[in-house]
C-alpha positions as CSV (number, residue, x, y, z in Angstrom):
1,M,138.8,72.3,167.9
2,R,139.5,68.8,168.8
3,S,138.9,67.2,165.5
4,L,141.2,69.7,163.8
5,L,144.0,69.3,166.3
6,L,143.9,65.2,165.8
7,A,143.8,65.9,162.0
8,T,146.7,68.0,162.0
9,L,148.6,65.5,164.0
10,I,147.6,62.5,162.2
11,A,148.6,64.6,159.0
12,C,152.1,65.2,160.9
13,G,152.3,61.4,161.1
14,V,152.4,61.8,165.1
15,Q,150.7,58.3,165.7
16,A,153.7,56.3,167.4
17,E,151.5,55.8,170.5
18,P,148.0,56.2,171.6
19,L,147.1,60.2,172.3
20,D,145.2,61.5,174.9
21,V,143.0,64.0,172.4
22,S,141.2,65.3,175.7
23,L,144.6,66.1,177.6
24,L,146.2,67.8,174.3
25,H,142.8,69.8,173.8
26,Q,143.2,71.0,177.2
27,G,146.9,71.5,176.7
28,E,146.1,73.6,173.3
29,Q,143.7,75.9,175.3
30,V,146.4,76.5,178.1
31,A,149.1,77.4,175.6
32,I,146.4,79.5,174.2
33,A,145.3,81.6,176.9
34,A,149.1,81.6,178.4
35,D,149.6,83.4,174.5
36,C,152.6,81.4,174.1
37,Q,152.7,81.3,170.4
38,A,152.4,85.3,170.0
39,C,156.4,85.4,171.8
40,H,157.6,82.3,170.6
41,T,157.0,82.5,166.8
42,A,159.0,85.1,165.0
43,P,156.8,87.2,162.8
44,G,156.7,85.0,159.3
45,S,158.1,82.2,160.4
46,K,156.2,78.8,159.3
47,T,156.9,76.8,162.5
48,A,154.9,78.3,165.5
49,Y,156.8,77.7,168.9
50,S,160.2,77.7,167.1
51,G,161.3,81.0,168.4
52,G,163.6,83.8,167.4
53,Y,160.7,86.7,168.1
54,G,163.1,89.7,169.3
55,I,161.0,91.2,172.6
56,A,161.8,94.8,173.1
57,S,162.9,95.8,176.6
58,P,164.3,98.6,178.5
59,M,167.3,96.5,178.7
60,G,168.0,95.4,175.3
61,T,166.2,92.8,173.0
62,I,165.5,89.5,174.3
63,Y,165.0,86.8,171.9
64,A,162.6,84.3,172.7
65,T,163.7,80.5,172.3
66,N,162.4,77.4,170.4
67,I,159.7,75.6,172.3
68,T,159.1,72.8,170.2
69,P,159.8,69.1,171.2
70,D,163.2,69.4,168.7
71,S,166.3,69.0,170.8
72,S,167.5,72.7,169.6
73,G,164.1,73.5,171.4
74,I,162.5,71.5,174.6
75,G,162.8,68.0,173.2
76,H,165.0,66.8,176.0
77,Y,163.1,68.7,178.8
78,T,161.3,66.5,182.0
79,E,157.9,67.2,182.7
80,A,159.9,68.8,186.3
81,Q,162.2,70.7,184.2
82,F,159.3,72.4,182.4
83,S,157.8,72.9,185.3
84,D,160.8,74.8,186.6
85,A,161.0,77.1,183.3
86,V,157.8,78.0,183.2
87,R,156.5,78.8,186.7
88,H,159.9,79.6,188.3
89,G,162.1,81.3,185.2
90,V,164.6,78.4,185.2
91,R,166.0,76.7,182.3
92,A,167.0,73.0,182.4
93,D,170.6,73.5,182.5
94,G,170.2,75.7,185.6
95,A,170.4,79.3,183.8
96,Q,167.8,82.1,185.1
97,L,165.3,83.3,182.5
98,Y,164.4,87.0,182.1
99,P,160.9,87.6,183.4
100,A,160.2,88.9,179.5
101,M,159.1,85.4,179.6
102,P,156.3,85.8,182.5
103,Y,156.7,83.3,185.1
104,T,156.0,85.8,187.6
105,S,152.4,85.0,186.9
106,Y,152.2,81.7,185.1
107,S,153.8,80.6,189.1
108,M,149.9,80.4,189.4
109,M,149.7,77.7,186.7
110,T,147.8,74.8,188.3
111,D,149.5,71.2,188.4
112,S,146.3,69.8,185.7
113,D,147.3,72.8,183.5
114,L,151.0,72.3,183.6
115,H,150.9,68.7,182.8
116,A,148.3,69.5,180.0
117,L,150.7,72.1,179.1
118,Y,153.8,69.9,178.8
119,Y,151.7,67.2,176.8
120,Y,150.7,69.7,174.2
121,M,153.9,70.9,173.9
122,M,155.6,67.3,173.5
123,H,152.8,65.8,171.7
124,G,150.7,68.5,169.7
125,V,153.6,70.9,168.3
126,K,155.6,70.0,165.3
127,A,159.5,69.9,166.2
128,Q,161.4,71.9,164.4
129,A,165.1,72.2,164.3
130,Q,166.1,76.0,164.8
131,H,168.8,77.7,166.7
132,N,167.8,81.3,166.9
133,P,170.0,84.5,168.3
134,E,171.0,84.5,171.7
135,T,170.1,87.5,173.9
136,D,173.3,89.5,175.0
137,L,172.0,92.3,176.7
138,P,174.6,94.7,178.4
139,F,176.7,94.5,181.6
140,P,175.4,93.8,184.2
141,F,171.9,92.9,183.0
142,N,174.0,89.7,180.8
143,L,174.5,88.0,184.2
144,R,171.8,86.0,184.4
145,F,172.5,84.5,187.8
146,S,171.8,88.2,189.6
147,M,168.0,87.1,188.4
148,R,168.2,84.7,191.6
149,F,168.5,87.5,193.5
150,W,165.4,89.8,191.8
151,N,163.1,86.4,192.2
152,M,163.8,86.4,195.9
153,M,163.3,89.8,196.3
154,F,160.3,90.2,193.8
155,A,159.2,87.3,192.3
156,N,155.7,85.5,193.3
157,D,156.3,82.0,193.2
158,K,153.0,81.0,195.1
159,M,150.7,78.4,193.3
160,W,146.9,79.5,192.7
161,Q,144.7,79.6,195.5
162,N,141.2,79.3,195.2
163,D,138.8,81.8,197.1
164,G,136.1,80.6,198.9
165,S,134.6,83.8,199.8
166,K,134.6,84.7,196.1
167,S,132.0,83.0,192.9
168,A,133.6,80.4,190.9
169,E,133.3,83.1,187.9
170,W,135.5,85.7,190.3
171,N,138.1,83.1,190.5
172,R,138.1,82.1,187.1
173,G,139.0,85.8,186.4
174,N,141.5,86.1,189.2
175,Y,143.3,83.0,187.0
176,L,143.2,84.3,184.0
177,V,144.2,87.6,184.9
178,N,146.9,87.2,187.2
179,G,148.0,84.0,186.2
180,L,147.4,82.3,182.6
181,A,146.3,85.2,180.8
182,H,149.1,87.5,182.7
183,C,147.1,90.6,182.2
184,N,149.0,92.2,185.4
185,T,152.2,91.7,183.5
186,C,151.7,94.5,181.2
187,H,149.0,96.8,183.3
188,T,150.9,97.0,186.5
189,P,153.4,99.8,186.8
190,R,157.0,98.8,187.5
191,G,159.5,100.1,190.0
192,F,163.1,101.0,190.1
193,M,164.6,97.6,189.6
194,M,161.4,96.5,187.2
195,Q,159.5,94.8,189.6
196,E,155.6,94.9,189.2
197,Q,154.3,97.7,192.3
198,Q,151.9,95.2,194.2
199,D,150.3,98.2,195.8
200,Q,149.0,99.2,192.6
201,P,147.7,96.2,191.1
202,L,146.4,96.7,187.2
203,A,147.1,100.3,187.7
204,G,148.5,100.9,184.2
205,G,151.9,102.1,183.1
206,P,154.3,102.3,180.4
207,L,155.4,99.8,177.8
208,G,158.0,100.5,175.4
209,S,156.2,103.0,172.8
210,W,153.0,102.2,174.0
211,Y,150.9,102.8,177.3
212,A,149.0,100.0,179.0
213,P,146.0,101.5,181.0
214,N,144.4,101.3,184.1
215,I,142.2,98.3,184.3
216,T,141.2,98.4,187.5
217,S,137.1,99.0,188.6
218,D,137.8,102.9,189.1
219,A,135.1,104.6,187.1
220,I,137.1,107.5,185.8
221,S,140.8,106.1,185.3
222,G,139.8,102.4,184.8
223,I,137.2,100.4,183.5
224,G,134.8,100.9,185.9
225,G,132.6,103.0,182.9
226,W,132.6,99.8,180.8
227,S,129.9,97.2,180.8
228,D,130.3,93.5,181.0
229,D,129.4,93.3,177.6
230,E,131.7,96.0,176.4
231,L,134.7,93.9,178.1
232,V,133.9,90.9,176.7
233,Q,133.4,92.7,172.9
234,Y,136.5,94.3,173.2
235,L,138.6,91.1,174.6
236,K,136.8,89.2,171.8
237,T,137.3,91.5,168.8
238,G,139.8,94.1,169.6
239,R,137.2,97.4,169.6
240,A,134.3,98.4,171.9
241,P,132.7,101.3,169.9
242,G,132.8,104.1,171.8
243,K,135.4,103.1,174.5
244,N,138.9,101.9,172.5
245,Q,140.4,99.6,170.5
246,A,143.4,97.6,171.0
247,A,146.3,98.3,169.2
248,G,150.3,97.4,169.4
249,G,151.0,94.8,172.4
250,M,147.3,94.5,173.1
251,A,146.1,93.9,169.7
252,E,148.7,91.1,169.2
253,A,147.2,89.6,172.5
254,V,143.6,90.1,170.8
255,E,144.8,88.3,167.9
256,H,146.4,85.4,169.3
257,S,144.5,84.3,172.4
258,L,142.2,86.5,173.9
259,Q,139.8,85.8,171.0
260,Y,140.0,82.2,171.1
261,L,139.1,82.0,174.8
262,S,135.2,80.7,175.7
263,D,133.0,83.2,176.3
264,S,132.9,82.1,179.7
265,D,136.6,83.2,180.2
266,L,136.1,86.5,179.2
267,R,133.3,86.9,181.3
268,A,135.0,85.5,184.0
269,I,137.8,88.5,183.1
270,A,135.5,91.4,183.2
271,T,134.0,90.1,186.7
272,Y,137.3,90.2,188.0
273,L,138.3,93.4,186.6
274,K,135.1,95.0,187.2
275,G,135.7,94.0,191.1
276,T,139.2,94.9,191.7
277,T,140.0,97.7,193.7
278,P,139.8,100.8,192.3
279,I,142.7,102.9,192.0
280,R,142.6,107.2,190.8
281,D,145.3,108.2,188.3
282,A,146.4,111.6,189.9
283,G,144.7,114.7,187.6
284,D,142.0,112.3,185.7
285,T,138.4,114.2,186.0
286,L,136.9,112.4,183.4
287,P,137.1,108.9,181.4
288,A,139.1,108.7,178.8
289,F,136.6,107.8,176.4
290,S,134.4,111.1,177.6
291,Y,136.3,113.2,175.4
292,G,135.9,114.8,171.9
293,A,133.0,115.8,169.6
294,P,132.5,115.9,165.7
295,Y,134.9,118.7,164.1
296,D,134.8,119.0,160.4
297,V,138.4,120.1,159.3
298,E,137.3,120.8,155.8
299,N,135.9,123.8,157.1
300,S,139.5,125.3,158.0
301,V,141.5,124.4,155.3
302,R,139.4,124.3,152.2
303,G,140.2,127.0,150.3
304,R,143.1,128.2,152.0
305,N,145.7,127.5,149.4
306,P,145.8,127.5,145.8
307,N,144.9,124.0,144.1
308,N,148.1,123.9,142.3
309,A,150.2,124.8,145.7
310,N,153.0,123.2,147.2
311,H,154.0,122.1,150.6
312,S,150.5,123.1,151.6
313,L,150.7,120.2,154.5
314,D,152.0,122.8,157.0
315,N,150.1,122.5,160.0
316,G,147.7,119.8,162.0
317,A,144.5,120.9,160.1
318,A,146.1,120.6,157.0
319,L,148.1,117.2,157.8
320,F,145.2,115.5,159.1
321,S,143.3,116.3,155.9
322,G,145.8,115.3,154.1
323,N,146.7,111.8,155.6
324,C,143.8,110.8,158.3
325,A,140.5,112.2,157.2
326,S,139.7,109.6,154.2
327,C,139.7,107.1,156.4
328,H,138.7,108.5,160.1
329,Q,136.4,111.0,158.0
330,P,136.5,114.5,158.2
331,D,134.7,115.0,161.0
332,G,136.9,112.6,163.1
333,A,133.8,109.9,163.5
334,G,135.0,107.3,161.8
335,S,133.6,104.9,159.3
336,S,129.8,103.5,159.5
337,N,131.0,100.1,160.6
338,Q,133.8,101.7,162.9
339,A,136.7,99.7,161.3
340,Y,138.1,102.9,161.2
341,P,137.4,103.9,164.2
342,S,135.8,107.3,165.9
343,L,138.6,109.3,167.3
344,F,136.3,111.4,169.5
345,H,134.9,108.9,172.4
346,N,138.4,106.8,171.9
347,T,140.6,106.3,175.2
348,A,143.5,106.7,172.7
349,T,143.1,110.4,172.3
350,G,141.3,111.1,175.9
351,L,144.4,109.4,177.9
352,R,146.6,112.1,179.6
353,N,149.3,110.1,178.5
354,P,149.3,110.8,174.8
355,N,151.8,107.4,173.5
356,N,149.0,105.3,172.1
357,L,148.0,108.1,169.7
358,I,151.5,109.1,168.9
359,A,152.4,104.9,168.2
360,A,149.2,104.5,166.2
361,I,150.6,107.1,164.0
362,L,154.0,106.4,163.7
363,F,153.6,102.2,163.7
364,G,150.0,101.4,162.5
365,V,147.5,99.2,164.0
366,Q,147.5,95.6,162.3
367,R,144.5,92.7,164.2
368,D,143.1,90.1,162.6
369,T,139.9,88.6,164.1
370,A,137.3,86.2,163.3
371,D,135.0,89.0,162.6
372,H,137.3,91.5,160.8
373,Q,140.4,92.9,160.2
374,V,142.2,96.0,160.9
375,L,145.1,97.5,159.3
376,M,146.4,100.9,159.6
377,P,149.1,102.4,158.0
378,G,152.2,103.3,159.8
379,F,153.3,107.0,158.8
380,S,157.1,105.9,159.7
381,S,159.5,103.6,157.6
382,P,159.1,100.9,156.3
383,S,155.7,101.9,155.0
384,Y,153.8,102.5,151.8
385,V,152.4,105.9,152.7
386,D,153.9,109.1,153.9
387,K,156.5,109.5,156.0
388,L,156.0,111.6,158.5
389,N,158.7,113.8,160.7
390,D,158.9,114.1,164.2
391,Q,157.0,117.4,163.8
392,Q,154.6,116.6,161.6
393,V,153.0,113.6,164.0
394,A,153.2,116.0,167.0
395,D,151.1,118.4,164.7
396,I,148.5,116.1,163.8
397,S,148.5,114.6,167.6
398,N,148.0,118.2,168.4
399,F,145.3,118.8,166.0
400,V,143.3,115.5,166.9
401,L,143.6,116.1,170.7
402,A,142.4,119.8,170.7
403,H,139.4,118.6,168.6
404,Y,139.0,115.0,169.6
405,G,140.3,114.2,172.5
406,N,141.8,115.6,175.9
407,A,142.6,119.5,174.7
408,A,145.0,119.7,178.2
409,V,147.6,117.3,176.6
410,T,149.9,118.7,173.8
411,V,152.8,116.5,172.0
412,T,156.3,117.8,170.8
413,A,158.8,116.6,168.5
414,G,160.7,115.6,171.5
415,D,158.0,113.1,172.7
416,V,157.4,111.6,169.5
417,A,160.8,111.3,168.9
418,W,161.2,108.9,172.3
419,V,158.2,106.9,170.9
420,R,160.2,106.4,167.6
421,K,162.8,104.9,169.5
422,G,160.7,102.8,171.8
423,G,159.7,104.8,174.8
424,H,161.8,106.7,177.5
425,P,164.0,104.3,179.0
426,P,163.6,103.7,182.9
427,L,166.4,104.9,185.2
428,L,167.8,101.6,185.7
429,A,168.6,101.4,182.0
430,R,169.3,105.2,182.3
431,L,172.2,104.1,184.7
432,Q,173.6,101.0,183.0
433,P,176.5,102.7,180.8
434,L,177.8,104.0,184.7
435,M,177.3,100.9,186.2
436,L,180.7,99.1,185.4
437,P,183.0,102.6,186.0
438,G,180.9,102.6,189.4
439,M,181.7,99.2,190.1
440,I,185.4,99.5,189.4
441,G,185.5,102.8,191.4
442,A,183.8,101.1,194.4
443,I,186.3,98.5,194.3
444,I,189.1,100.8,193.9
445,I,188.0,103.0,196.8
446,L,187.5,99.7,199.1
447,L,191.3,98.9,198.0
448,A,192.7,102.2,198.7
449,G,190.9,102.2,202.1
450,I,191.9,98.8,203.2
451,A,195.5,99.8,202.1
452,V,195.2,103.2,203.9
453,W,193.7,101.1,207.2
454,R,196.6,98.4,206.8
455,V,199.6,101.7,206.9
456,M,197.4,103.2,210.0
457,R,197.7,100.0,211.6
458,R,201.3,99.5,211.3
459,K,201.9,103.1,212.1
460,R,200.2,102.1,215.2
461,G,202.1,98.9,215.8
462,A,199.3,96.8,215.9
463,P,199.7,93.6,213.4
464,G,197.1,93.9,210.4
465,P,195.0,91.2,209.3
466,T,196.2,88.3,207.8
């Protein structure tokens, strides 16, 4: 890794001063663990960290900024200003960042890692002049200064503290899970103000169209039934046969970050997760990966229609046979090497929340790691396979759930429509259209109240306020 980094720097002509290659390497590893590139590099961009990636949030799209050492990026940032942005969400110009940039987790970053990251971003990243779209959220979320009050109430700005009562491996896992790798940002449920619910750490929650599952040590709702080796394999490759496969945001995390961590770091994450306080989801009775069994769909659809029949894909079984069975096999067992995974003993089909199953059908799965590449097409536009409507996706989902997953779960066309739109908006986002009229109404009521009070005071002969 070091020789590759040094060769890249030399090729770019970055030799104006002697470089600390060891510090560059440390900074690069911090950037990888923090998964900076995934958000700060737009799809198709030729320059890493040049920004422009649109991060979908319930409040609107937040565009990641250019963080290359160009003047249009962070080239003018001092290390202190860089620290304020990374740890506290404050830009060099004093404006507040939105917590789509997970500074609430990065606040744990040690001084050593922060210094190395700054050095790497300034000396190991190619400068790129690029001006990206400005984030333009609707009122009142566009009032960046309001994030100061949000931070006062909810942001954790405590720096990393080693727990002497725990092992070095556990401490490293804690630092990664709740700090650099910011697993807590996605896997902790959010409250009304979109804050992490600190009393339910890592207990899972909706994430746009997808669902970030419970990763506490609970044997039923969480990962307590996974072995350490399975957890490490999943983090490194995105799949653990008989347990789960990474898709959506988790696939991005594996592809851009987790697969490059050392085995010792991955084992530290596994150690920490297996040592968390177990949190049981209400209604869970069996682990999600325990559901389902082989079922040959062809027995129910073969010979049902004439060979030249039209519009014969009119139920879940027929739709599954026509769109899914060629890869996942007619019995749902997947391919022999599990590049196309089994649909039974699969967390995506066993969860009580079916969003990951629906989202995988709609948007597909794409994951590129050192040992394999996964590409499942999405059955929505744009795609090179059939575009399925909401009812068809619901029919396939219900067939899969009934035979390969949690049969107690059902999916409606309305459920699919919400996933297609990006998921159910939280209450705060749903209230947004009422906020401006509500504020205006409150001001009018306040002014009217003051006017009435003044009139009443005058009638009693007492002087009003000046």
